[in-house]
C-alpha positions as CSV (number, residue, x, y, z in Angstrom):
1,Q,38.3,-9.8,1.2
2,V,34.7,-9.8,2.5
3,Q,33.8,-12.3,5.1
4,L,30.6,-12.8,7.0
5,V,30.5,-15.1,10.0
6,E,27.3,-16.3,11.6
7,S,27.0,-17.7,15.1
8,G,24.5,-18.6,17.7
9,G,22.6,-21.4,16.1
10,G,21.7,-24.6,18.0
11,L,19.1,-26.9,19.3
12,V,16.0,-25.5,21.1
13,Q,12.6,-26.7,22.1
14,P,9.4,-25.0,20.8
15,G,8.8,-21.8,22.6
16,G,12.4,-21.3,23.2
17,S,14.8,-18.5,22.1
18,L,18.1,-18.1,20.3
19,R,20.1,-15.1,19.3
20,L,22.1,-15.2,16.1
21,S,24.9,-12.9,15.2
22,C,26.6,-12.0,12.0
23,T,30.0,-10.3,12.1
24,G,31.5,-8.8,9.0
25,S,35.1,-8.1,8.0
26,G,36.3,-6.4,4.9
27,I,32.9,-4.6,4.6
28,S,31.3,-1.8,6.6
29,F,27.9,-2.8,8.0
30,R,27.3,0.9,8.7
31,D,27.1,1.6,5.0
32,N,24.8,-1.3,4.0
33,A,21.5,-2.9,4.6
34,I,21.9,-6.3,6.1
35,N,19.5,-9.3,5.6
36,W,18.9,-12.6,7.3
37,Y,17.7,-15.5,5.1
38,R,17.0,-19.1,6.0
39,Q,16.8,-22.4,4.2
40,P,14.6,-25.0,5.7
41,P,15.4,-28.7,4.9
42,G,14.4,-29.6,1.4
43,K,13.2,-26.0,0.6
44,Q,14.5,-22.9,-1.1
45,R,16.2,-20.1,0.7
46,E,13.7,-17.5,2.0
47,F,13.9,-14.0,3.4
48,V,13.6,-13.6,7.1
49,A,14.5,-10.0,8.1
50,L,16.4,-6.9,7.1
51,I,17.7,-3.7,8.7
52,N,18.6,-0.8,6.5
53,L,21.1,2.1,7.0
54,Y,18.7,4.0,9.1
55,G,17.7,1.2,11.4
56,T,14.4,0.6,9.6
57,T,13.4,-3.1,9.8
58,N,11.3,-5.4,7.8
59,Y,10.3,-9.0,8.5
60,A,8.8,-12.0,6.8
61,T,5.2,-12.5,7.8
62,S,6.0,-15.8,9.3
63,V,8.4,-14.3,11.9
64,Q,6.8,-10.9,12.5
65,G,6.3,-10.3,16.2
66,R,8.7,-13.1,17.2
67,F,12.0,-12.1,15.6
68,T,13.9,-8.9,16.1
69,I,16.8,-7.7,13.9
70,S,19.3,-5.2,15.3
71,R,22.7,-3.8,14.4
72,D,25.8,-2.6,16.3
73,N,27.8,-0.6,13.8
74,A,30.7,-0.2,16.2
75,K,31.1,-4.0,16.3
76,N,30.2,-4.4,12.7
77,T,27.6,-6.9,13.8
78,V,23.9,-7.6,13.1
79,S,21.9,-9.8,15.4
80,L,18.7,-11.7,15.1
81,Q,16.8,-12.3,18.3
82,M,14.4,-15.2,17.8
83,N,11.7,-15.9,20.4
84,S,8.8,-18.2,20.5
85,L,10.5,-20.6,18.2
86,K,8.5,-23.1,16.2
87,P,9.5,-26.4,14.5
88,E,9.0,-24.7,11.2
89,D,11.7,-22.2,12.1
90,T,14.2,-25.1,11.7
91,A,16.6,-24.0,9.0
92,V,20.1,-22.9,8.2
93,Y,20.2,-19.2,8.7
94,Y,22.4,-16.9,6.6
95,C,23.5,-13.4,6.8
96,H,23.4,-11.5,3.5
97,V,24.8,-8.1,2.4
98,P,24.2,-6.7,-1.1
99,E,26.9,-4.2,-1.9
100,S,27.8,-2.5,-5.2
101,G,26.0,-5.1,-7.3
102,R,27.5,-8.1,-5.5
103,D,26.0,-10.4,-3.0
104,Y,27.9,-11.5,0.1
105,W,26.8,-14.5,2.1
106,G,28.0,-16.1,5.3
107,Q,28.4,-19.9,5.7
108,G,25.2,-20.2,7.7
109,T,24.3,-21.4,11.1
110,Q,22.0,-24.3,11.9
111,V,18.9,-23.7,14.0
112,T,16.9,-26.8,15.0
113,V,13.6,-26.5,16.9
114,F,12.5,-29.9,18.1
115,S,9.7,-31.3,20.3
């Protein structure tokens, strides 16, 4: 049974930082691309960042230069370092792994950036 568990969300002031983690069980992160998505209040879920098998990364324009995605295959974990946070980064952040035609999602972790 595949399970993705996100952690690290919380409350932070603008300009602050948070580090999110996604740990997988029942699935090998080493063999998959891993994505982070987010869903702001009242809006649709949107892509944030991805890291592929080879460590190549891609980011949404809105987070480019502020967020960094990384992976630790030994721990089966992917992290999202978020710096210079803005109120518009407020959202529930989800880890996503597409594998063999199926989509696996975590339960999400809330990030709130408030003034």
